C-alpha positions in Angstrom: -30.0 29.3 69.8 -27.9 31.0 72.9 -27.0 27.9 74.5 -25.6 26.0 71.0 -24.0 29.9 71.1 -22.6 28.9 74.4 -20.9 25.5 73.7 -20.2 26.9 70.2 -17.6 29.7 72.3 -16.8 27.7 74.7 -15.4 24.4 71.6 -13.9 27.6 69.9 -11.7 28.9 73.1 -10.9 25.0 73.9 -9.7 25.1 70.0 -7.5 28.4 70.1 -6.7 26.8 73.2 -5.6 23.5 71.9 -3.6 25.2 69.2 -1.5 27.5 71.0 -0.5 23.8 73.9 0.5 22.3 70.4 2.3 25.4 68.8 4.0 26.1 72.5 4.4 22.1 73.1 6.6 21.9 69.5 8.5 25.3 70.0 9.4 23.4 74.0 10.1 20.0 72.7 12.4 21.5 69.5 14.2 23.3 71.9 14.4 20.8 74.6 15.9 18.2 71.9 18.2 20.7 70.7 19.6 21.0 73.9 19.5 17.7 75.3 21.5 17.3 72.2 24.3 19.7 72.7 24.5 18.3 76.7 25.0 14.3 74.6 27.5 16.2 72.8 29.1 17.7 75.8 28.8 14.2 77.8 30.9 12.5 74.6 33.4 15.4 74.3 34.4 14.9 77.8 34.8 11.4 77.6 36.9 11.8 74.5 38.9 14.4 77.2 39.2 11.8 79.8 40.8 9.4 77.2 43.3 11.4 75.6 46.1 10.2 77.9 46.1 7.0 77.2 48.7 5.5 75.1 47.8 5.2 71.0 50.0 2.3 70.3 49.7 1.1 66.8 48.3 4.8 65.0 47.7 2.9 61.7 44.8 0.4 63.2 42.1 1.8 66.1 42.6 0.5 69.3 38.9 1.0 71.8 40.3 3.6 74.5 39.7 1.9 77.9 36.6 0.9 79.5 33.9 3.6 80.1 31.2 3.5 83.1 28.4 3.7 80.8 27.5 0.8 79.1 26.1 2.9 76.3 29.2 5.3 75.3 32.6 3.5 73.6 35.3 5.7 73.0 37.9 4.5 70.0 41.0 6.0 68.9 41.5 5.8 65.3 43.8 7.0 62.6 43.4 10.2 60.7 42.7 9.0 57.1 40.1 6.9 59.0 40.2 3.1 59.9 42.4 0.5 58.1 41.8 -3.0 58.1 42.3 -4.4 61.6 41.1 -5.8 64.7 38.9 -5.0 66.9 41.1 -5.2 70.3 38.3 -6.3 72.7 35.4 -7.5 70.8 33.2 -7.1 74.2 33.0 -3.8 74.6 30.2 -1.5 73.8 32.2 -0.1 70.9 31.6 -2.6 68.7 27.6 -2.7 69.7 27.2 1.4 68.4 28.9 0.8 65.5 32.7 2.5 65.9 34.6 3.7 64.1 33.1 5.9 61.8 35.7 6.1 59.0 34.0 9.7 56.8 33.4 11.6 60.2 37.0 10.4 61.2 38.1 11.7 57.6 35.7 14.8 58.3 37.4 15.4 61.7 41.1 15.0 60.5 40.7 17.1 57.2 38.4 20.1 59.0 41.6 19.6 61.8 38.3 20.5 64.6 35.5 18.5 66.0 32.8 17.0 64.1 29.6 15.8 66.0 27.1 14.5 63.6 24.1 11.5 63.8 24.3 8.1 61.6 23.2 4.7 61.8 24.4 2.3 63.7 24.1 -2.0 64.1 21.1 -1.0 66.5 19.5 2.7 65.8 21.1 6.0 65.2 23.6 6.8 67.0 25.4 10.4 68.4 29.3 10.9 67.3 31.6 13.1 68.4 34.9 13.1 66.4 38.0 15.0 68.2 41.2 15.0 66.5 44.5 15.0 68.6 47.6 17.0 67.3 50.9 16.1 68.1 53.4 18.5 67.2 51.2 20.6 65.1 49.6 17.3 62.9 47.1 15.4 63.3 48.1 11.6 64.8 45.1 10.4 65.7 40.6 10.8 66.1 39.4 9.7 69.1 35.6 8.7 68.3 33.1 9.1 71.2 29.7 7.6 70.7 26.1 7.1 72.2 22.8 5.7 71.4 20.3 8.6 70.7 17.9 6.5 72.3 18.9 8.1 75.7 18.0 11.4 74.7 15.0 10.5 72.8 13.5 8.6 76.1 13.9 11.4 77.9 12.1 13.8 75.0 9.6 11.0 75.0 9.1 11.7 78.6 8.6 15.2 78.4 6.2 15.1 75.5 3.8 12.6 78.1 4.4 15.1 80.3 3.6 18.1 78.1 0.5 15.9 77.0 -1.2 14.9 80.2 -0.8 18.7 81.5 -2.1 19.8 78.2 -5.3 17.6 78.3 -5.9 18.6 82.2 -5.3 21.9 80.6 -7.8 21.7 78.1 -10.4 20.3 80.2 -10.4 22.7 82.9 -10.7 25.2 80.0 -13.9 23.0 78.5 -15.2 23.7 82.0 -14.3 26.9 82.7 -15.2 28.2 79.2 -18.7 26.7 79.9 -18.5 29.3 82.9 -17.1 31.9 81.6 -19.5 31.9 78.2 -22.5 31.2 81.1 -21.7 34.5 82.3 -21.1 36.5 78.8 -24.2 34.8 77.4 -26.3 36.4 80.3 -26.7 40.4 79.1 -27.6 38.5 75.8 -29.7 36.5 77.8 -31.2 39.7 78.9 -31.6 41.3 75.7 -33.2 38.9 73.8 -35.4 38.8 76.3 -36.3 42.1 76.7 -36.5 42.4 72.8 -39.2 39.3 72.5 -41.0 41.1 75.5 -40.9 44.8 73.7 -41.9 42.7 70.6 -45.0 41.1 71.9 -45.7 44.2 74.1 -45.4 46.6 70.7 -47.5 44.1 68.9 -50.1 44.5 71.5 -50.2 47.9 71.1 -50.4 47.7 67.3 -53.2 44.6 67.4 -55.6 46.5 69.9 -56.2 49.9 67.6 -56.5 48.2 65.0 -58.7 45.9 65.9 -61.1 48.2 67.3 -60.5 50.1 63.7 -61.6 46.8 62.2 -64.9 46.5 64.7 -65.8 50.3 64.1 -65.4 49.4 60.3 -68.2 46.8 60.1 -70.2 48.7 62.0 -70.4 51.8 59.7 -70.7 48.7 56.7 -73.7 47.0 58.5 -75.2 50.3 59.2 -73.8 52.8 56.3 -76.7 55.5 57.3 -77.0 55.6 61.0 -76.3 58.4 63.0 -73.7 57.1 65.0 -71.1 56.7 62.3 -69.6 60.3 63.5 -69.0 59.0 66.4 -67.5 55.6 65.2 -65.4 57.8 62.5 -63.8 60.1 65.1 -62.9 56.7 67.4 -61.7 55.2 64.3 -59.8 58.6 63.6 -58.7 58.8 67.8 -56.9 55.3 67.4 -55.6 56.1 63.6 -53.4 58.9 65.8 -52.9 56.8 68.7 -51.3 54.0 66.0 -49.6 57.0 64.5 -48.1 58.2 67.6 -46.9 54.8 68.7 -44.9 53.8 65.2 -43.2 57.2 65.8 -41.9 56.1 68.8 -41.0 52.8 68.1 -39.1 55.0 65.3 -37.4 57.2 67.7 -36.3 53.8 69.9 -34.8 52.2 66.9 -32.7 54.7 65.6 -31.5 55.1 69.4 -30.8 51.9 69.6 -29.0 51.8 66.0 -27.5 55.5 67.2 -28.5 57.3 64.2 -30.7 60.0 65.8 -28.8 63.2 65.2 -28.3 65.0 68.3 -26.9 68.5 68.3 -24.0 69.3 71.2 -24.5 73.5 71.7 -24.7 75.7 74.5 -29.1 76.9 74.6 -30.7 78.6 77.5 -32.7 75.9 79.4 -34.9 78.3 81.3 -36.2 79.3 77.7 -37.3 75.6 76.5 -38.6 75.2 80.1 -40.8 78.2 79.6 -41.7 77.4 75.8 -42.3 73.7 76.2 -45.0 74.4 79.2 -46.5 77.0 77.4 -47.7 74.1 75.1 -49.3 72.9 77.9 -51.0 75.3 79.8 -54.4 74.9 77.9 -54.7 71.1 77.9 -53.9 71.7 81.9 -56.7 74.2 82.1 -59.2 71.9 80.3 -58.3 69.5 82.8 -58.7 72.2 85.5 -54.7 71.4 87.0 -52.9 74.8 88.1 -50.0 74.4 85.9 -47.1 76.8 87.9 -43.7 77.6 85.6 -40.8 78.1 88.2 -37.5 79.3 86.2 -34.6 81.7 86.9 -33.2 84.2 84.7 -31.0 81.8 82.6 -29.6 78.5 82.6 -27.1 78.3 80.3 -26.9 74.2 79.3 -25.1 71.9 76.9 -26.7 70.0 74.5 -29.5 69.5 71.9 -32.2 72.3 72.5 -34.7 70.7 70.3 -34.3 67.1 71.6 -34.6 69.2 75.4 -37.9 70.1 74.8 -39.4 66.7 73.8 -37.7 65.5 76.7 -40.0 68.0 78.2 -42.7 67.6 76.9 -42.7 63.2 78.0 -42.2 64.2 81.3 -44.9 67.6 81.2 -47.8 64.9 79.5 -46.7 62.0 81.6 -47.7 64.2 84.9 -50.6 65.9 83.9 -52.1 62.5 82.8 -51.8 61.1 85.9 -52.5 63.9 88.3 -56.7 64.5 89.0 -58.7 67.4 88.7 -57.3 70.4 91.3 -54.5 68.7 91.4 -51.1 70.9 90.7 -48.0 70.4 87.8 -44.9 72.8 88.7 -42.1 72.5 86.8 -38.7 74.0 88.4 -35.1 75.1 86.6 -32.5 75.1 88.8 -28.3 74.3 88.8 -26.2 72.0 90.9 -22.7 71.6 90.8 -21.8 71.7 87.4 -25.6 70.3 86.3 -28.5 72.4 85.3 -32.1 70.7 86.1 -35.4 70.8 85.0 -37.7 69.2 87.4 -41.3 68.2 86.9 -43.5 67.3 89.3 -47.4 66.5 90.0 -49.9 66.4 92.7 -50.6 62.1 91.5 -50.9 59.1 93.0 -47.5 58.8 92.9 -45.2 55.5 92.0 -45.3 52.2 94.6 -41.4 51.9 95.7 -41.2 48.7 93.8 -41.7 50.3 90.5 -39.7 53.0 90.5 -36.7 51.1 89.3 -38.8 50.0 86.2 -40.9 53.2 84.9 -38.2 54.2 82.5 -38.3 51.0 80.7 -40.1 49.8 77.5 -43.9 48.9 77.5 -43.3 48.8 81.4 -47.2 48.0 83.3 -46.9 49.8 86.9 -49.0 49.7 89.5 -53.2 50.7 88.2 -52.5 54.2 90.0 -50.2 55.5 86.5 -51.0 52.9 84.1 -51.6 53.8 80.6 -55.4 54.7 80.7 -54.9 57.6 78.5 -53.8 57.1 75.2 -49.7 56.7 76.0 -48.2 54.6 74.4 -45.5 53.6 77.1 -42.7 54.7 75.9 -42.2 58.3 76.6 -40.3 58.1 79.5 -37.6 55.4 77.9 -37.6 58.0 74.9 -37.0 61.0 77.6 -34.2 58.6 79.8 -32.4 57.8 75.9 -32.8 61.3 74.9 -31.1 62.5 78.1 -28.2 60.1 78.1 -27.3 60.7 74.5 -26.7 64.5 75.5 -24.6 63.3 78.5 -27.6 64.0 81.4 -30.1 61.6 82.7 -33.6 61.6 83.8 -34.2 60.3 87.4 -38.0 59.5 89.5 -38.9 59.4 92.8 -41.7 60.5 94.9 -42.5 63.9 95.9 -42.8 64.8 99.2 -46.8 65.6 98.7 -47.4 61.8 97.5 -47.1 62.9 93.8 -44.2 61.7 92.1 -41.1 63.8 90.4 -39.1 63.9 87.1 -35.3 65.3 87.1 -34.0 66.0 83.9 -30.0 67.2 84.3 -27.9 68.2 81.8 -24.1 69.4 81.4 -24.4 73.2 82.1 -22.4 75.2 79.6 -18.7 76.3 80.5 
């Protein structure tokens, strides 16, 4: 599917470029044709000016004035009211092959008393004709007409079109290759996102299927032996698995709302030291039951900017993670502080720590680290991912490192309140 999207993007890119090139080429050809026509008119006008000094011995007839250098250009003198019946003085001249004179244009130039340029049909195709009135004593005594085949201009325009087509085809070919390359690079994040989504769905399905399987097995055991004294333990196991599923579904819903930017987060000033103390108090009894010492080290106040409830949720994830991976007789320390416009809460344990190759991945959803820190105490594998995202939407971050004593250290950093 992604490859099809990539090819469709490349085709669309080439198609848009082709439309732009066609529009650009059309404009260039039209402008060039107009300029070429203006230059042709200028050339014909120069021919007229060069021949106006020739004597016109018979103003009632028309005459071919001189022989021009170009065989496809002819100049004739015409009476101001158009040509009358007379013989062409030089039938071998190019004037006759171009159809000169053109009486209607001559009469128009005589009536308007100004140059008239137009394209008309000649014996061998379209001809560009310039008609210039010749004045004597303030009156028009003759019309000088110069003509040249339009084929001269069209040949130049055709060459331009051929060049533009060649350049355009090469540009489209390069654009197609470049489009495939760019779309491939552009699709890498999308491909990665699809891969992560598939992995996430697979892991979530596995995490949900496991407790469902256990619940079904326990239910079948109860059905087979409804009076067995072990049923109480079986039901307790079912309730435990149901709680685990409920926790997983809740975490999935939180992540879904985070991904959709629909999770409500306030931005207010609060005391991070107070949130640290309140959250740690909730874990004192659990830590004592597992023979873990929970130390709380916070200063008097740590004014932070963010959401106090979501911050407490982050700290709860970090403390739960630390206690689960700290062996009996170990220590978990939660400390607060401030540094360079930020306030921090650091949770450190004395557990086995995290292998360096796994440190960059511990915040990934359902990521399975080394066996020393595998999820063996009912964790969903989503807590750290949720903590990272909750910190990010508050303008903070959660960082992880290995502590000097061999345990893991998670640090929550938030903007300090001004």
